[in-house]
Structures are given as C-alpha cells and as structure tokens.
All heavy atoms as TSV, in Angstrom:
chain	resi	resn	atom	element	x	y	z
A	1	ILE	N	N	98.333	-144.515	-112.688
A	1	ILE	CA	C	98.446	-144.167	-111.272
A	1	ILE	C	C	97.563	-142.959	-110.959
A	1	ILE	O	O	96.950	-142.924	-109.911
A	1	ILE	CB	C	99.923	-143.901	-110.913
A	1	ILE	CG1	C	100.697	-145.182	-111.059
A	1	ILE	CG2	C	100.069	-143.227	-109.592
A	1	ILE	CD1	C	101.496	-145.656	-109.922
A	2	ARG	N	N	97.509	-141.975	-111.836
A	2	ARG	CA	C	96.671	-140.800	-111.574
A	2	ARG	C	C	95.195	-141.174	-111.451
A	2	ARG	O	O	94.493	-140.657	-110.605
A	2	ARG	CB	C	96.836	-139.761	-112.669
A	2	ARG	CG	C	98.080	-138.964	-112.541
A	2	ARG	CD	C	98.083	-137.883	-113.573
A	2	ARG	NE	N	99.194	-136.999	-113.338
A	2	ARG	CZ	C	99.513	-135.997	-114.110
A	2	ARG	NH1	N	98.799	-135.766	-115.195
A	2	ARG	NH2	N	100.524	-135.235	-113.828
A	3	LEU	N	N	94.743	-142.057	-112.312
A	3	LEU	CA	C	93.349	-142.476	-112.262
A	3	LEU	C	C	93.049	-143.186	-110.945
A	3	LEU	O	O	92.033	-142.939	-110.310
A	3	LEU	CB	C	93.017	-143.388	-113.446
A	3	LEU	CG	C	91.589	-143.920	-113.494
A	3	LEU	CD1	C	90.606	-142.766	-113.610
A	3	LEU	CD2	C	91.414	-144.878	-114.651
A	4	PHE	N	N	93.953	-144.064	-110.523
A	4	PHE	CA	C	93.777	-144.780	-109.255
A	4	PHE	C	C	93.728	-143.803	-108.079
A	4	PHE	O	O	92.871	-143.904	-107.214
A	4	PHE	CB	C	94.917	-145.783	-109.054
A	4	PHE	CG	C	94.851	-146.489	-107.730
A	4	PHE	CD1	C	93.907	-147.488	-107.516
A	4	PHE	CD2	C	95.700	-146.140	-106.706
A	4	PHE	CE1	C	93.830	-148.134	-106.293
A	4	PHE	CE2	C	95.634	-146.780	-105.476
A	4	PHE	CZ	C	94.695	-147.777	-105.268
A	5	THR	N	N	94.625	-142.822	-108.063
A	5	THR	CA	C	94.661	-141.826	-106.988
A	5	THR	C	C	93.376	-141.007	-106.984
A	5	THR	O	O	92.784	-140.781	-105.930
A	5	THR	CB	C	95.880	-140.897	-107.148
A	5	THR	OG1	O	97.055	-141.702	-107.187
A	5	THR	CG2	C	95.980	-139.916	-106.011
A	6	ALA	N	N	92.943	-140.568	-108.140
A	6	ALA	CA	C	91.717	-139.775	-108.225
A	6	ALA	C	C	90.513	-140.584	-107.777
A	6	ALA	O	O	89.650	-140.081	-107.045
A	6	ALA	CB	C	91.521	-139.269	-109.647
A	7	LEU	N	N	90.438	-141.839	-108.179
A	7	LEU	CA	C	89.324	-142.695	-107.792
A	7	LEU	C	C	89.328	-142.951	-106.287
A	7	LEU	O	O	88.290	-142.908	-105.635
A	7	LEU	CB	C	89.380	-144.016	-108.560
A	7	LEU	CG	C	88.219	-144.967	-108.355
A	7	LEU	CD1	C	86.910	-144.302	-108.756
A	7	LEU	CD2	C	88.424	-146.233	-109.156
A	8	THR	N	N	90.500	-143.189	-105.720
A	8	THR	CA	C	90.618	-143.411	-104.282
A	8	THR	C	C	90.176	-142.171	-103.504
A	8	THR	O	O	89.420	-142.273	-102.543
A	8	THR	CB	C	92.067	-143.772	-103.908
A	8	THR	OG1	O	92.447	-144.921	-104.647
A	8	THR	CG2	C	92.190	-144.056	-102.425
A	9	LEU	N	N	90.626	-140.999	-103.921
A	9	LEU	CA	C	90.221	-139.766	-103.247
A	9	LEU	C	C	88.723	-139.545	-103.369
A	9	LEU	O	O	88.068	-139.120	-102.424
A	9	LEU	CB	C	90.973	-138.568	-103.822
A	9	LEU	CG	C	92.437	-138.472	-103.432
A	9	LEU	CD1	C	93.105	-137.344	-104.204
A	9	LEU	CD2	C	92.585	-138.271	-101.945
A	10	PHE	N	N	88.168	-139.829	-104.526
A	10	PHE	CA	C	86.735	-139.661	-104.740
A	10	PHE	C	C	85.929	-140.568	-103.810
A	10	PHE	O	O	84.964	-140.150	-103.196
A	10	PHE	CB	C	86.391	-139.957	-106.200
A	10	PHE	CG	C	84.924	-139.894	-106.494
A	10	PHE	CD1	C	84.279	-138.667	-106.590
A	10	PHE	CD2	C	84.179	-141.044	-106.662
A	10	PHE	CE1	C	82.926	-138.599	-106.851
A	10	PHE	CE2	C	82.836	-140.991	-106.924
A	10	PHE	CZ	C	82.206	-139.763	-107.018
A	11	LEU	N	N	86.342	-141.823	-103.690
A	11	LEU	CA	C	85.602	-142.770	-102.861
A	11	LEU	C	C	85.786	-142.524	-101.369
A	11	LEU	O	O	84.877	-142.749	-100.586
A	11	LEU	CB	C	86.023	-144.203	-103.207
A	11	LEU	CG	C	85.639	-144.673	-104.605
A	11	LEU	CD1	C	86.230	-146.042	-104.878
A	11	LEU	CD2	C	84.137	-144.690	-104.778
A	12	CYS	N	N	86.958	-142.064	-100.963
A	12	CYS	CA	C	87.246	-141.870	-99.542
A	12	CYS	C	C	86.780	-140.515	-99.023
A	12	CYS	O	O	86.720	-140.305	-97.824
A	12	CYS	CB	C	88.737	-142.006	-99.283
A	12	CYS	SG	S	89.332	-143.674	-99.573
A	13	ALA	N	N	86.464	-139.593	-99.890
A	13	ALA	CA	C	86.133	-138.246	-99.451
A	13	ALA	C	C	84.632	-137.990	-99.413
A	13	ALA	O	O	84.197	-136.856	-99.445
A	13	ALA	CB	C	86.809	-137.228	-100.364
A	14	GLY	N	N	83.819	-139.008	-99.306
A	14	GLY	CA	C	82.371	-138.826	-99.301
A	14	GLY	C	C	81.878	-137.995	-98.149
A	14	GLY	O	O	80.912	-137.252	-98.264
A	15	PHE	N	N	82.534	-138.060	-96.989
A	15	PHE	CA	C	82.071	-137.303	-95.837
A	15	PHE	C	C	82.309	-135.813	-95.982
A	15	PHE	O	O	81.743	-135.027	-95.250
A	15	PHE	CB	C	82.738	-137.823	-94.555
A	15	PHE	CG	C	84.186	-137.470	-94.439
A	15	PHE	CD1	C	84.573	-136.339	-93.747
A	15	PHE	CD2	C	85.157	-138.268	-95.004
A	15	PHE	CE1	C	85.902	-136.012	-93.631
A	15	PHE	CE2	C	86.486	-137.951	-94.893
A	15	PHE	CZ	C	86.862	-136.820	-94.208
A	16	THR	N	N	83.149	-135.386	-96.911
A	16	THR	CA	C	83.437	-133.969	-97.077
A	16	THR	C	C	82.589	-133.351	-98.188
A	16	THR	O	O	82.840	-132.243	-98.601
A	16	THR	CB	C	84.920	-133.745	-97.410
A	16	THR	OG1	O	85.214	-134.387	-98.634
A	16	THR	CG2	C	85.812	-134.244	-96.306
A	17	TRP	N	N	81.594	-134.054	-98.677
A	17	TRP	CA	C	80.811	-133.594	-99.806
A	17	TRP	C	C	80.186	-132.239	-99.528
A	17	TRP	O	O	79.373	-132.103	-98.626
A	17	TRP	CB	C	79.731	-134.619	-100.112
A	17	TRP	CG	C	79.045	-134.368	-101.397
A	17	TRP	CD1	C	77.860	-133.737	-101.564
A	17	TRP	CD2	C	79.496	-134.726	-102.686
A	17	TRP	NE1	N	77.535	-133.692	-102.890
A	17	TRP	CE2	C	78.532	-134.290	-103.597
A	17	TRP	CE3	C	80.625	-135.366	-103.161
A	17	TRP	CZ2	C	78.668	-134.476	-104.963
A	17	TRP	CZ3	C	80.753	-135.553	-104.522
A	17	TRP	CH2	C	79.782	-135.113	-105.397
A	18	GLY	N	N	80.582	-131.222	-100.266
A	18	GLY	CA	C	80.000	-129.900	-100.151
A	18	GLY	C	C	80.678	-128.987	-99.154
A	18	GLY	O	O	80.480	-127.791	-99.208
A	19	ILE	N	N	81.467	-129.505	-98.246
A	19	ILE	CA	C	82.170	-128.663	-97.280
A	19	ILE	C	C	83.659	-128.859	-97.514
A	19	ILE	O	O	84.245	-129.851	-97.124
A	19	ILE	CB	C	81.783	-129.018	-95.834
A	19	ILE	CG1	C	80.296	-128.816	-95.648
A	19	ILE	CG2	C	82.572	-128.169	-94.849
A	19	ILE	CD1	C	79.765	-129.241	-94.310
A	20	TYR	N	N	84.253	-127.893	-98.220
A	20	TYR	CA	C	85.644	-128.042	-98.630
A	20	TYR	C	C	86.433	-126.749	-98.452
A	20	TYR	O	O	87.572	-126.654	-98.890
A	20	TYR	CB	C	85.715	-128.505	-100.084
A	20	TYR	CG	C	84.826	-127.691	-100.996
A	20	TYR	CD1	C	85.266	-126.504	-101.537
A	20	TYR	CD2	C	83.528	-128.106	-101.265
A	20	TYR	CE1	C	84.445	-125.751	-102.340
A	20	TYR	CE2	C	82.704	-127.357	-102.077
A	20	TYR	CZ	C	83.169	-126.185	-102.609
A	20	TYR	OH	O	82.350	-125.435	-103.396
A	21	ASN	N	N	85.830	-125.736	-97.833
A	21	ASN	CA	C	86.551	-124.501	-97.551
A	21	ASN	C	C	85.935	-123.821	-96.324
A	21	ASN	O	O	84.843	-124.204	-95.888
A	21	ASN	CB	C	86.544	-123.569	-98.780
A	21	ASN	CG	C	85.160	-123.151	-99.188
A	21	ASN	OD1	O	84.316	-122.825	-98.358
A	21	ASN	ND2	N	84.898	-123.159	-100.490
A	22	PRO	N	N	86.614	-122.832	-95.745
A	22	PRO	CA	C	86.101	-122.192	-94.525
A	22	PRO	C	C	84.724	-121.545	-94.684
A	22	PRO	O	O	83.899	-121.593	-93.776
A	22	PRO	CB	C	87.161	-121.137	-94.207
A	22	PRO	CG	C	88.414	-121.672	-94.823
A	22	PRO	CD	C	87.968	-122.378	-96.065
A	23	GLY	N	N	84.434	-120.980	-95.840
A	23	GLY	CA	C	83.126	-120.351	-96.052
A	23	GLY	C	C	81.997	-121.365	-96.018
A	23	GLY	O	O	80.954	-121.150	-95.383
A	24	ALA	N	N	82.189	-122.499	-96.693
A	24	ALA	CA	C	81.171	-123.556	-96.686
A	24	ALA	C	C	81.005	-124.136	-95.283
A	24	ALA	O	O	79.897	-124.483	-94.874
A	24	ALA	CB	C	81.542	-124.657	-97.672
A	25	CYS	N	N	82.102	-124.212	-94.544
A	25	CYS	CA	C	82.044	-124.727	-93.176
A	25	CYS	C	C	81.189	-123.812	-92.296
A	25	CYS	O	O	80.316	-124.272	-91.566
A	25	CYS	CB	C	83.459	-124.842	-92.613
A	25	CYS	SG	S	83.535	-125.459	-90.922
A	26	ARG	N	N	81.423	-122.509	-92.375
A	26	ARG	CA	C	80.634	-121.554	-91.572
A	26	ARG	C	C	79.162	-121.574	-91.970
A	26	ARG	O	O	78.287	-121.496	-91.116
A	26	ARG	CB	C	81.220	-120.152	-91.700
A	26	ARG	CG	C	82.474	-119.958	-90.868
A	26	ARG	CD	C	82.894	-118.506	-90.817
A	26	ARG	NE	N	83.351	-118.007	-92.118
A	26	ARG	CZ	C	84.576	-118.152	-92.588
A	26	ARG	NH1	N	85.487	-118.778	-91.884
A	26	ARG	NH2	N	84.897	-117.669	-93.763
A	27	ARG	N	N	78.883	-121.688	-93.268
A	27	ARG	CA	C	77.483	-121.751	-93.718
A	27	ARG	C	C	76.776	-122.996	-93.192
A	27	ARG	O	O	75.568	-122.973	-92.984
A	27	ARG	CB	C	77.415	-121.711	-95.251
A	27	ARG	CG	C	77.630	-120.334	-95.819
A	27	ARG	CD	C	77.301	-120.281	-97.298
A	27	ARG	NE	N	78.143	-121.138	-98.116
A	27	ARG	CZ	C	79.340	-120.809	-98.586
A	27	ARG	NH1	N	79.850	-119.622	-98.314
A	27	ARG	NH2	N	80.027	-121.654	-99.331
A	28	ALA	N	N	77.537	-124.058	-92.953
A	28	ALA	CA	C	76.964	-125.299	-92.424
A	28	ALA	C	C	76.869	-125.281	-90.896
A	28	ALA	O	O	76.456	-126.259	-90.293
A	28	ALA	CB	C	77.794	-126.491	-92.875
A	29	GLY	N	N	77.254	-124.162	-90.281
A	29	GLY	CA	C	77.174	-124.054	-88.830
A	29	GLY	C	C	78.392	-124.597	-88.104
A	29	GLY	O	O	78.342	-124.859	-86.904
A	30	GLY	N	N	79.500	-124.751	-88.813
A	30	GLY	CA	C	80.706	-125.299	-88.212
A	30	GLY	C	C	81.794	-124.258	-88.051
A	30	GLY	O	O	81.608	-123.084	-88.316
A	31	PHE	N	N	82.961	-124.732	-87.610
A	31	PHE	CA	C	84.141	-123.881	-87.465
A	31	PHE	C	C	85.372	-124.708	-87.823
A	31	PHE	O	O	85.340	-125.940	-87.778
A	31	PHE	CB	C	84.247	-123.307	-86.052
A	31	PHE	CG	C	84.333	-124.353	-84.979
A	31	PHE	CD1	C	85.559	-124.817	-84.523
A	31	PHE	CD2	C	83.177	-124.886	-84.419
A	31	PHE	CE1	C	85.635	-125.790	-83.541
A	31	PHE	CE2	C	83.244	-125.849	-83.432
A	31	PHE	CZ	C	84.483	-126.308	-82.992
A	32	CYS	N	N	86.447	-124.035	-88.205
A	32	CYS	CA	C	87.658	-124.705	-88.661
A	32	CYS	C	C	88.654	-124.869	-87.522
A	32	CYS	O	O	88.910	-123.936	-86.777
A	32	CYS	CB	C	88.310	-123.914	-89.789
A	32	CYS	SG	S	87.269	-123.756	-91.241
A	33	ARG	N	N	89.190	-126.062	-87.413
A	33	ARG	CA	C	90.226	-126.376	-86.425
A	33	ARG	C	C	91.131	-127.438	-87.003
A	33	ARG	O	O	90.732	-128.203	-87.865
A	33	ARG	CB	C	89.621	-126.943	-85.139
A	33	ARG	CG	C	88.986	-125.953	-84.232
A	33	ARG	CD	C	90.041	-125.293	-83.355
A	33	ARG	NE	N	89.499	-124.140	-82.655
A	33	ARG	CZ	C	88.939	-124.180	-81.471
A	33	ARG	NH1	N	88.801	-125.311	-80.855
A	33	ARG	NH2	N	88.509	-123.074	-80.914
A	34	ARG	N	N	92.336	-127.519	-86.478
A	34	ARG	CA	C	93.250	-128.588	-86.894
A	34	ARG	C	C	92.678	-129.937	-86.485
A	34	ARG	O	O	92.726	-130.897	-87.229
A	34	ARG	CB	C	94.608	-128.379	-86.260
A	34	ARG	CG	C	95.588	-129.492	-86.558
A	34	ARG	CD	C	96.952	-129.078	-86.215
A	34	ARG	NE	N	97.421	-128.283	-87.354
A	34	ARG	CZ	C	98.634	-128.323	-87.811
A	34	ARG	NH1	N	99.516	-129.054	-87.230
A	34	ARG	NH2	N	98.972	-127.618	-88.851
A	35	ARG	N	N	92.102	-129.988	-85.288
A	35	ARG	CA	C	91.488	-131.222	-84.781
A	35	ARG	C	C	90.232	-130.843	-84.011
A	35	ARG	O	O	90.246	-129.915	-83.201
A	35	ARG	CB	C	92.486	-131.918	-83.870
A	35	ARG	CG	C	92.117	-133.300	-83.538
A	35	ARG	CD	C	93.232	-134.002	-82.831
A	35	ARG	NE	N	92.683	-135.237	-82.300
A	35	ARG	CZ	C	93.320	-136.052	-81.535
A	35	ARG	NH1	N	94.553	-135.801	-81.201
A	35	ARG	NH2	N	92.746	-137.131	-81.100
A	36	CYS	N	N	89.151	-131.549	-84.228
A	36	CYS	CA	C	87.890	-131.222	-83.563
A	36	CYS	C	C	87.953	-131.608	-82.092
A	36	CYS	O	O	88.415	-132.698	-81.745
A	36	CYS	CB	C	86.726	-131.960	-84.220
A	36	CYS	SG	S	86.416	-131.440	-85.907
A	37	PRO	N	N	87.472	-130.716	-81.199
A	37	PRO	CA	C	87.414	-131.054	-79.776
A	37	PRO	C	C	86.392	-132.159	-79.507
A	37	PRO	O	O	85.576	-132.479	-80.361
A	37	PRO	CB	C	86.964	-129.749	-79.101
A	37	PRO	CG	C	86.859	-128.723	-80.160
A	37	PRO	CD	C	86.996	-129.383	-81.481
A	38	SER	N	N	86.455	-132.720	-78.306
A	38	SER	CA	C	85.455	-133.723	-77.950
A	38	SER	C	C	84.077	-133.069	-77.971
A	38	SER	O	O	83.955	-131.863	-77.816
A	38	SER	CB	C	85.750	-134.312	-76.567
A	38	SER	OG	O	85.697	-133.305	-75.596
A	39	LYS	N	N	83.062	-133.838	-78.170
A	39	LYS	CA	C	81.674	-133.400	-78.326
A	39	LYS	C	C	81.424	-132.713	-79.668
A	39	LYS	O	O	80.360	-132.169	-79.900
A	39	LYS	CB	C	81.218	-132.497	-77.186
A	39	LYS	CG	C	81.211	-133.179	-75.841
A	39	LYS	CD	C	80.618	-132.287	-74.790
A	39	LYS	CE	C	80.653	-132.962	-73.432
A	39	LYS	NZ	N	80.111	-132.125	-72.388
A	40	TYR	N	N	82.412	-132.705	-80.562
A	40	TYR	CA	C	82.259	-132.135	-81.894
A	40	TYR	C	C	82.623	-133.187	-82.924
A	40	TYR	O	O	83.503	-134.012	-82.698
A	40	TYR	CB	C	83.156	-130.901	-82.078
A	40	TYR	CG	C	82.666	-129.706	-81.305
A	40	TYR	CD1	C	82.975	-129.546	-79.957
A	40	TYR	CD2	C	81.884	-128.743	-81.905
A	40	TYR	CE1	C	82.514	-128.464	-79.236
A	40	TYR	CE2	C	81.423	-127.650	-81.202
A	40	TYR	CZ	C	81.738	-127.518	-79.868
A	40	TYR	OH	O	81.278	-126.443	-79.164
A	41	SER	N	N	81.945	-133.177	-84.062
A	41	SER	CA	C	82.204	-134.125	-85.140
A	41	SER	C	C	82.821	-133.406	-86.325
A	41	SER	O	O	82.564	-132.224	-86.553
A	41	SER	CB	C	80.902	-134.761	-85.619
A	41	SER	OG	O	80.321	-135.515	-84.609
A	42	THR	N	N	83.608	-134.124	-87.101
A	42	THR	CA	C	84.161	-133.595	-88.343
A	42	THR	C	C	83.084	-133.730	-89.415
A	42	THR	O	O	82.604	-134.826	-89.685
A	42	THR	CB	C	85.414	-134.387	-88.753
A	42	THR	OG1	O	86.378	-134.282	-87.720
A	42	THR	CG2	C	85.991	-133.850	-90.042
A	43	ILE	N	N	82.694	-132.601	-90.002
A	43	ILE	CA	C	81.650	-132.630	-91.034
A	43	ILE	C	C	82.198	-132.270	-92.407
A	43	ILE	O	O	81.451	-132.242	-93.374
A	43	ILE	CB	C	80.467	-131.704	-90.673
A	43	ILE	CG1	C	80.912	-130.255	-90.566
A	43	ILE	CG2	C	79.786	-132.179	-89.414
A	43	ILE	CD1	C	79.761	-129.264	-90.510
A	44	GLY	N	N	83.493	-131.988	-92.488
A	44	GLY	CA	C	84.094	-131.640	-93.768
A	44	GLY	C	C	85.521	-131.201	-93.594
A	44	GLY	O	O	86.168	-131.516	-92.606
A	45	SER	N	N	86.001	-130.450	-94.567
A	45	SER	CA	C	87.380	-129.994	-94.577
A	45	SER	C	C	87.420	-128.492	-94.844
A	45	SER	O	O	86.635	-127.971	-95.627
A	45	SER	CB	C	88.148	-130.730	-95.669
A	45	SER	OG	O	89.435	-130.205	-95.798
A	46	CYS	N	N	88.344	-127.818	-94.179
A	46	CYS	CA	C	88.528	-126.382	-94.405
A	46	CYS	C	C	89.755	-126.107	-95.262
A	46	CYS	O	O	90.126	-124.965	-95.475
A	46	CYS	CB	C	88.668	-125.660	-93.075
A	46	CYS	SG	S	87.157	-125.613	-92.126
A	47	GLY	N	N	90.411	-127.126	-95.702
A	47	GLY	CA	C	91.627	-126.969	-96.487
A	47	GLY	C	C	92.714	-127.857	-95.915
A	47	GLY	O	O	92.448	-128.797	-95.172
A	48	PHE	N	N	93.938	-127.548	-96.244
A	48	PHE	CA	C	95.073	-128.376	-95.851
A	48	PHE	C	C	95.196	-128.475	-94.325
A	48	PHE	O	O	95.328	-127.465	-93.634
A	48	PHE	CB	C	96.364	-127.808	-96.435
A	48	PHE	CG	C	97.570	-128.637	-96.100
A	48	PHE	CD1	C	97.759	-129.856	-96.716
A	48	PHE	CD2	C	98.468	-128.213	-95.165
A	48	PHE	CE1	C	98.862	-130.631	-96.413
A	48	PHE	CE2	C	99.571	-128.979	-94.848
A	48	PHE	CZ	C	99.768	-130.189	-95.471
A	49	ALA	N	N	95.115	-129.677	-93.817
A	49	ALA	CA	C	95.310	-130.004	-92.387
A	49	ALA	C	C	94.313	-129.306	-91.467
A	49	ALA	O	O	94.602	-129.075	-90.298
A	49	ALA	CB	C	96.736	-129.692	-91.956
A	50	GLN	N	N	93.135	-128.943	-91.971
A	50	GLN	CA	C	92.119	-128.330	-91.116
A	50	GLN	C	C	90.790	-129.027	-91.344
A	50	GLN	O	O	90.408	-129.309	-92.475
A	50	GLN	CB	C	91.976	-126.844	-91.424
A	50	GLN	CG	C	93.190	-126.046	-91.022
A	50	GLN	CD	C	92.812	-124.878	-90.143
A	50	GLN	OE1	O	91.757	-124.303	-90.306
A	50	GLN	NE2	N	93.678	-124.540	-89.228
A	51	SER	N	N	90.094	-129.298	-90.252
A	51	SER	CA	C	88.789	-129.948	-90.321
A	51	SER	C	C	87.688	-128.943	-90.029
A	51	SER	O	O	87.897	-127.977	-89.316
A	51	SER	CB	C	88.704	-131.064	-89.280
A	51	SER	OG	O	89.662	-132.051	-89.542
A	52	CYS	N	N	86.516	-129.215	-90.566
A	52	CYS	CA	C	85.329	-128.431	-90.235
A	52	CYS	C	C	84.607	-129.194	-89.132
A	52	CYS	O	O	84.242	-130.357	-89.305
A	52	CYS	CB	C	84.434	-128.274	-91.458
A	52	CYS	SG	S	82.935	-127.325	-91.114
A	53	CYS	N	N	84.419	-128.552	-87.992
A	53	CYS	CA	C	83.842	-129.204	-86.817
A	53	CYS	C	C	82.462	-128.634	-86.515
A	53	CYS	O	O	82.217	-127.443	-86.703
A	53	CYS	CB	C	84.734	-128.973	-85.599
A	53	CYS	SG	S	86.454	-129.433	-85.853
A	54	LYS	N	N	81.576	-129.491	-86.035
A	54	LYS	CA	C	80.240	-129.072	-85.633
A	54	LYS	C	C	79.822	-129.880	-84.420
A	54	LYS	O	O	80.142	-131.066	-84.329
A	54	LYS	CB	C	79.246	-129.280	-86.773
A	54	LYS	CG	C	77.882	-128.688	-86.494
A	54	LYS	CD	C	77.006	-128.765	-87.720
A	54	LYS	CE	C	75.661	-128.127	-87.452
A	54	LYS	NZ	N	74.801	-128.185	-88.624
A	55	ARG	N	N	79.106	-129.257	-83.512
A	55	ARG	CA	C	78.676	-129.927	-82.287
A	55	ARG	C	C	77.789	-131.118	-82.613
A	55	ARG	O	O	76.902	-131.026	-83.457
A	55	ARG	CB	C	77.927	-128.951	-81.389
A	55	ARG	CG	C	77.663	-129.496	-80.015
A	55	ARG	CD	C	77.154	-128.373	-79.108
A	55	ARG	NE	N	77.101	-128.808	-77.750
A	55	ARG	CZ	C	78.100	-128.707	-76.877
A	55	ARG	NH1	N	79.225	-128.152	-77.256
A	55	ARG	NH2	N	77.976	-129.129	-75.658
A	56	ARG	N	N	78.053	-132.231	-81.962
A	56	ARG	CA	C	77.246	-133.444	-82.170
A	56	ARG	C	C	75.878	-133.250	-81.572
A	56	ARG	O	O	75.722	-132.640	-80.521
A	56	ARG	CB	C	77.897	-134.636	-81.474
A	56	ARG	CG	C	79.128	-135.106	-82.113
A	56	ARG	CD	C	79.600	-136.355	-81.406
A	56	ARG	NE	N	80.973	-136.614	-81.778
A	56	ARG	CZ	C	81.887	-137.088	-80.969
A	56	ARG	NH1	N	81.589	-137.358	-79.722
A	56	ARG	NH2	N	83.100	-137.291	-81.393
A	57	ARG	N	N	74.891	-133.807	-82.228
A	57	ARG	CA	C	73.539	-133.816	-81.670
A	57	ARG	C	C	73.421	-135.020	-80.757
A	57	ARG	O	O	73.667	-136.146	-81.178
A	57	ARG	CB	C	72.498	-133.907	-82.771
A	57	ARG	CG	C	72.389	-132.628	-83.545
A	57	ARG	CD	C	71.231	-132.731	-84.484
A	57	ARG	NE	N	70.981	-131.432	-85.070
A	57	ARG	CZ	C	69.932	-131.135	-85.767
A	57	ARG	NH1	N	69.015	-132.058	-85.982
A	57	ARG	NH2	N	69.769	-129.949	-86.259
A	58	VAL	N	N	73.039	-134.783	-79.539
A	58	VAL	CA	C	72.891	-135.863	-78.577
A	58	VAL	C	C	71.411	-136.084	-78.342
A	58	VAL	O	O	70.671	-135.161	-78.011
A	58	VAL	CB	C	73.595	-135.518	-77.244
A	58	VAL	CG1	C	73.409	-136.635	-76.250
A	58	VAL	CG2	C	75.058	-135.239	-77.488
A	59	SER	N	N	70.967	-137.310	-78.522
A	59	SER	CA	C	69.572	-137.644	-78.314
A	59	SER	C	C	69.435	-138.412	-77.012
A	59	SER	O	O	70.198	-139.321	-76.721
A	59	SER	CB	C	69.070	-138.507	-79.475
A	59	SER	OG	O	67.756	-138.917	-79.223
A	60	SER	N	N	68.471	-138.022	-76.215
A	60	SER	CA	C	68.255	-138.699	-74.943
A	60	SER	C	C	67.512	-140.017	-75.132
A	60	SER	O	O	67.454	-140.836	-74.230
A	60	SER	CB	C	67.447	-137.799	-74.010
A	60	SER	OG	O	66.156	-137.602	-74.548
A	61	GLY	N	N	66.916	-140.190	-76.298
A	61	GLY	CA	C	66.165	-141.409	-76.554
A	61	GLY	C	C	64.709	-141.279	-76.142
A	61	GLY	O	O	63.901	-142.154	-76.368
A	62	CYS	N	N	64.345	-140.184	-75.507
A	62	CYS	CA	C	62.968	-139.960	-75.071
A	62	CYS	C	C	62.475	-138.665	-75.709
A	62	CYS	O	O	63.063	-137.617	-75.503
A	62	CYS	CB	C	62.915	-139.861	-73.551
A	62	CYS	SG	S	61.260	-139.631	-72.914
A	63	HIS	N	N	61.447	-138.761	-76.484
A	63	HIS	CA	C	60.902	-137.593	-77.164
A	63	HIS	C	C	59.492	-137.314	-76.654
A	63	HIS	O	O	58.815	-138.194	-76.131
A	63	HIS	CB	C	60.864	-137.844	-78.680
A	63	HIS	CG	C	62.214	-138.140	-79.237
A	63	HIS	ND1	N	63.135	-137.163	-79.477
A	63	HIS	CD2	C	62.809	-139.307	-79.566
A	63	HIS	CE1	C	64.239	-137.709	-79.954
A	63	HIS	NE2	N	64.066	-139.014	-80.005
A	64	LYS	N	N	59.048	-136.092	-76.816
A	64	LYS	CA	C	57.718	-135.699	-76.328
A	64	LYS	C	C	56.625	-136.600	-76.892
A	64	LYS	O	O	55.676	-136.929	-76.206
A	64	LYS	CB	C	57.431	-134.245	-76.708
A	64	LYS	CG	C	58.248	-133.254	-75.943
A	64	LYS	CD	C	57.891	-131.839	-76.369
A	64	LYS	CE	C	58.767	-130.838	-75.651
A	64	LYS	NZ	N	58.503	-129.490	-76.083
A	65	ARG	N	N	56.787	-137.004	-78.151
A	65	ARG	CA	C	55.742	-137.849	-78.758
A	65	ARG	C	C	55.708	-139.255	-78.162
A	65	ARG	O	O	54.745	-139.962	-78.314
A	65	ARG	CB	C	55.983	-137.935	-80.261
A	65	ARG	CG	C	55.629	-136.631	-80.952
A	65	ARG	CD	C	55.941	-136.738	-82.393
A	65	ARG	NE	N	57.375	-136.429	-82.493
A	65	ARG	CZ	C	58.081	-136.463	-83.589
A	65	ARG	NH1	N	57.539	-136.844	-84.698
A	65	ARG	NH2	N	59.348	-136.158	-83.588
A	66	ASP	N	N	56.800	-139.649	-77.481
A	66	ASP	CA	C	56.860	-140.989	-76.900
A	66	ASP	C	C	56.134	-141.077	-75.555
A	66	ASP	O	O	55.860	-142.159	-75.065
A	66	ASP	CB	C	58.320	-141.423	-76.695
A	66	ASP	CG	C	59.050	-141.569	-78.008
A	66	ASP	OD1	O	58.382	-141.765	-79.038
A	66	ASP	OD2	O	60.270	-141.487	-77.991
A	67	ILE	N	N	55.845	-139.928	-74.963
A	67	ILE	CA	C	55.255	-139.920	-73.624
A	67	ILE	C	C	53.729	-139.842	-73.739
A	67	ILE	O	O	53.183	-138.956	-74.378
A	67	ILE	CB	C	55.772	-138.727	-72.803
A	67	ILE	CG1	C	57.295	-138.817	-72.687
A	67	ILE	CG2	C	55.120	-138.673	-71.442
A	67	ILE	CD1	C	57.937	-137.594	-72.101
A	68	THR	N	N	53.035	-140.783	-73.124
A	68	THR	CA	C	51.581	-140.759	-73.113
A	68	THR	C	C	51.109	-140.714	-71.659
A	68	THR	O	O	51.727	-141.288	-70.770
A	68	THR	CB	C	50.976	-141.998	-73.789
A	68	THR	OG1	O	51.488	-143.164	-73.151
A	68	THR	CG2	C	51.301	-142.017	-75.261
A	69	VAL	N	N	50.008	-140.010	-71.418
A	69	VAL	CA	C	49.494	-139.858	-70.043
A	69	VAL	C	C	48.144	-140.508	-69.953
A	69	VAL	O	O	47.357	-140.503	-70.828
A	69	VAL	CB	C	49.393	-138.359	-69.680
A	69	VAL	CG1	C	48.861	-138.203	-68.277
A	69	VAL	CG2	C	50.744	-137.708	-69.828
C-alpha cells in the first residue's frame, strides 16, 4: 500500500515540481493562498492546504511580428 500511495502522489504531483514551500513560491513570482483568485493559476504548493498562485499570462493572439505594413 505504501508503494502504491507513493507512486500515486509522484504521478499526480507533476504540476508542483519545484514549488513546494512559500520561499520557492515567492522566488517563482507567486504568492500563497488557500485558494487562488480568478485570473490567477495554481503553479505549486506552499504546504498543507495552501496553493502557490501566479497571475495568468493572457495573450491577445496578435503580436508585433504578425503585423506587416
């Protein structure tokens, strides 16, 4: 059972790779909250029942290189 639990946690926790405490969260440009507000994405974990949140990048779909005159 321990091996199964460890394997499950390893496979399911890929999104938290490298961000697992408040210091790592701040270094990644995020902040710790129980739940991320809208317009913010969860980029990791700050510990028990806390997520590391960071503002989502919004792309307009139009970039300077796409415009020709």
